[in-house]
C-alpha positions in Angstrom: -25.6 -84.6 96.4 -23.5 -86.7 98.8 -21.7 -89.9 98.0 -24.1 -91.9 100.3 -27.1 -90.4 98.5 -25.6 -91.3 95.1 -24.9 -94.9 96.2 -28.5 -95.2 97.5 -29.9 -94.0 94.2 -27.8 -96.4 92.2 -28.9 -99.4 94.4 -32.5 -98.3 94.0 -32.1 -98.1 90.2 -30.5 -101.6 90.1 -33.1 -103.4 92.3 -36.1 -101.8 90.6 -35.0 -102.7 87.1 -36.6 -106.1 86.4 -34.7 -106.8 83.2 -31.5 -106.3 85.0 -32.5 -108.5 88.0 -33.7 -111.2 85.7 -30.5 -111.2 83.7 -28.1 -111.1 86.6 -29.8 -113.3 89.2 -32.3 -115.4 87.1 -29.8 -116.0 84.4 -27.2 -117.3 86.8 -29.7 -119.7 88.4 -31.1 -120.8 85.1 -27.7 -121.3 83.6 -26.4 -123.3 86.6 -29.2 -125.8 86.2 -29.5 -125.9 82.4 -25.8 -126.1 81.5 -24.9 -129.4 83.1 -27.9 -131.3 81.7 -26.3 -132.4 78.4 -23.3 -133.7 80.3 -25.1 -135.5 83.1 -24.8 -138.9 81.4 -21.1 -138.4 80.4 -19.6 -139.0 83.8 -16.8 -141.6 83.7 -18.1 -144.6 85.6 -17.0 -148.2 85.8 -13.5 -147.5 84.6 -11.7 -150.7 83.7 -8.6 -151.4 85.8 -6.2 -154.2 86.6 -5.5 -155.5 90.0 -2.1 -156.8 91.1 -2.5 -158.5 94.5 0.9 -159.4 95.7 -0.4 -160.1 99.2 -3.2 -162.6 98.4 -4.6 -162.4 101.9 -8.2 -162.3 102.9 -8.0 -158.5 103.6 -6.5 -157.7 100.3 -9.2 -159.7 98.5 -11.7 -157.8 100.6 -10.2 -154.5 99.5 -10.3 -155.6 95.9 -14.0 -156.4 96.2 -14.6 -153.0 97.9 -12.7 -151.2 95.0 -14.7 -153.2 92.4 -18.0 -152.3 94.2 -17.4 -148.6 93.8 -19.3 -147.0 91.0 -16.1 -145.5 89.6 -13.9 -148.6 89.2 -14.4 -152.0 87.6 -11.6 -154.6 88.0 -11.6 -156.5 84.8 -8.4 -158.4 85.2 -6.2 -159.7 88.0 -2.5 -160.0 87.1 0.1 -161.9 89.1 3.0 -159.4 88.4 3.4 -155.8 87.5 4.9 -156.7 84.1 1.9 -158.7 83.2 -0.4 -155.9 84.3 1.5 -153.4 82.2 1.2 -155.6 79.1 -2.5 -156.1 79.6 -3.1 -152.4 80.2 -1.4 -151.4 77.0 -3.1 -154.2 75.0 -6.6 -153.4 76.2 -6.2 -149.7 76.8 -7.4 -149.8 80.4 -7.6 -146.9 82.9 -5.1 -148.1 85.4 -3.3 -150.6 87.7 -3.9 -151.0 91.4 -1.1 -152.7 93.3 -1.7 -154.2 96.7 1.8 -154.8 98.1 3.3 -157.8 99.7 2.7 -158.1 103.4 -0.3 -155.8 103.3 -2.2 -157.7 105.9 0.8 -158.2 108.2 1.7 -154.5 108.1 -1.9 -153.5 109.0 -1.8 -156.0 111.9 1.5 -154.6 113.1 0.1 -151.0 113.0 2.2 -149.9 110.0 0.7 -148.1 107.1 1.1 -150.1 103.9 1.0 -148.1 100.6 -1.4 -149.0 97.9 0.0 -148.0 94.5 -2.0 -146.8 91.5 -0.5 -146.2 88.1 -2.7 -144.6 85.4 -2.6 -142.5 82.3 -3.2 -138.9 83.5 -3.7 -137.5 80.1 -7.4 -138.0 80.6 -7.5 -136.3 84.0 -11.2 -136.8 84.6 -10.9 -140.6 84.1 -7.7 -140.6 86.2 -9.4 -138.7 89.0 -12.5 -140.8 88.9 -10.5 -144.1 89.3 -8.5 -142.5 92.1 -11.6 -141.3 93.9 -13.1 -144.8 93.8 -9.9 -146.4 95.1 -9.6 -143.8 97.9 -13.2 -144.3 99.0 -12.6 -148.0 99.2 -9.4 -147.4 101.1 -11.1 -145.1 103.6 -13.8 -147.6 104.2 -11.3 -150.3 104.9 -9.4 -147.9 107.1 -12.6 -147.2 109.1 -13.2 -151.0 109.5 -9.6 -151.6 110.7 -9.9 -148.7 113.1 -13.2 -150.0 114.6 -11.6 -153.5 115.0 -8.6 -152.0 116.8 -10.9 -150.0 119.1 -13.0 -153.1 119.9 -9.8 -155.1 120.7 -8.6 -152.3 122.9 -11.9 -152.4 124.9 -13.1 -148.8 124.2 -16.8 -148.0 124.7 -19.0 -148.5 121.6 -20.5 -144.9 121.6 -16.9 -143.5 121.5 -16.1 -145.7 118.5 -19.1 -144.4 116.5 -18.0 -140.8 116.8 -14.3 -141.4 116.2 -14.3 -143.6 113.1 -14.8 -140.9 110.5 -11.7 -140.9 108.4 -11.2 -137.4 107.1 -7.8 -137.3 105.5 -5.2 -139.5 104.0 -2.9 -139.2 107.0 -5.4 -140.9 109.3 -5.7 -144.0 107.1 -4.1 -147.2 108.1 -3.2 -147.7 104.4 -2.1 -144.8 102.1 -2.4 -144.4 98.4 0.6 -143.6 96.1 -0.5 -142.3 92.8 1.6 -141.9 89.7 0.5 -138.8 87.7 2.0 -139.0 84.2 1.4 -138.1 80.6 1.1 -140.6 77.8 4.9 -140.4 77.0 6.0 -140.7 80.6 3.5 -143.5 81.2 5.0 -145.5 78.3 8.5 -144.9 79.8 7.1 -146.1 83.1 5.9 -149.3 81.5 9.1 -150.1 79.5 
């Protein structure tokens, strides 16, 4: 008996055994649909965050509305300083702080890339990631809007704009996001 013949016999034995096929292939498919069902409603949504808008421009207010409109983030308080935001966050045990820096609008107009800062407690990584995902999606949407407006001002054809406005990575965004990953202890040290 050759090795090839032995291999062929084994494959035939595997694929003719219905119990084995049902366990290996059917079980995997069944498990992949059945396992997530109890956890489907336990996704972190509408995580309560604080906004510190140091720019107070129309564009920063627009960004704040866009962040609040995402299903992941709910802005429940707007603080006027980072110290106030830290105190409110500790008091109410909120998910994070979004800081829109001074001169956000001016820097975007001048073609610079302002940095949006997010501070949050990363000991609940799923919550932290959810908030960051919501903020990033709002930032990417704003980046696409800014890119389209720049292209319109430059006089490029409309059909070229539609194909080139997809923002695929953080490096192509007019505004970037700085995130602070920290445990509870380092987060408390950050606040005080």
